[in-house]
C-alpha positions, 0 to 999 in steps of 0.5 A: 271264781269258778267251781269245778264239778267232780263226779268221781264219787257218782261214777264210782256207784255206776252199778247202783245207778244202773240198777235204779234205772232198770227198776224205774223202767220196770215200775214205769212200764208195769204201772202204765200197763195196769193203770191203762187197764184200770183207766179204760175199765173205770172210764167205761163204767163212768160213761156207760155204767149204772148211777151208783157205779158212776158215782163210785168211780167219780169219787175214786178219781176225784180222791186220787187226783186231789191227793199227792202221789207221795201221800198215796205211796206213804198210805200204801207202804205204811198204812196197809201194814197197820191193817195186817197187809205187808208188802215189799217196796216194789209191790207197794210202789206198783199198787200206788202208781197203778191206782194213781195212773188209773185215775188220770187215765180214767179221765183221759179215756172218758173224755175220748168216749164222750167226744163222740157225737151222739148223732153218730151213735144214733145213726149206727143204731138206726141202721140196726147196729147194737149201741156198743158196736155203733159206738166202737165204729164211731171211735174207729172213725174218730181215730182214723180222722185223727191219724189222717189229720196228723199224717197230712200235718206231717206231710205239709210240714215236711213239704214246707220245710223242704221248700224253705230250705231249698229256696233259702239263699246260701250265704257264704257259699262258694260258687 
């Protein structure tokens, strides 16, 4: 018993599907850009800020990361109008996605900031650099090291693949 899929009705609504795809891409890019800005700001506060601000950011991150995105969307879209703030669906989606992505980006950026060894920052400060400038240089050095490692890995992987392909006997090849 074979089932035949019939996509005629789906293809008949192709214009709506393309509109939905375009809206999804727009929402994604806007939310990613705004969420990254929120994440970088909150990560800097969480690592370098005063204790009350660090606690507030930690509370924000834990609250957002421990609630489903769908619940956050419902709270923004249906909860804010009960407070007198009316938003259209697109604006509500951008706000909820930005808040959600900002919490996750905060943890990612914070981990990157805390991965820099203290000795590197202290070495820069001992040379007369400001703490922030020394931290920036240490981050740049770490970024260059990651880039170099990825470059070497890709180069070695392509060399290894080339060697494997060129030294593999071709079966069935006519002479």
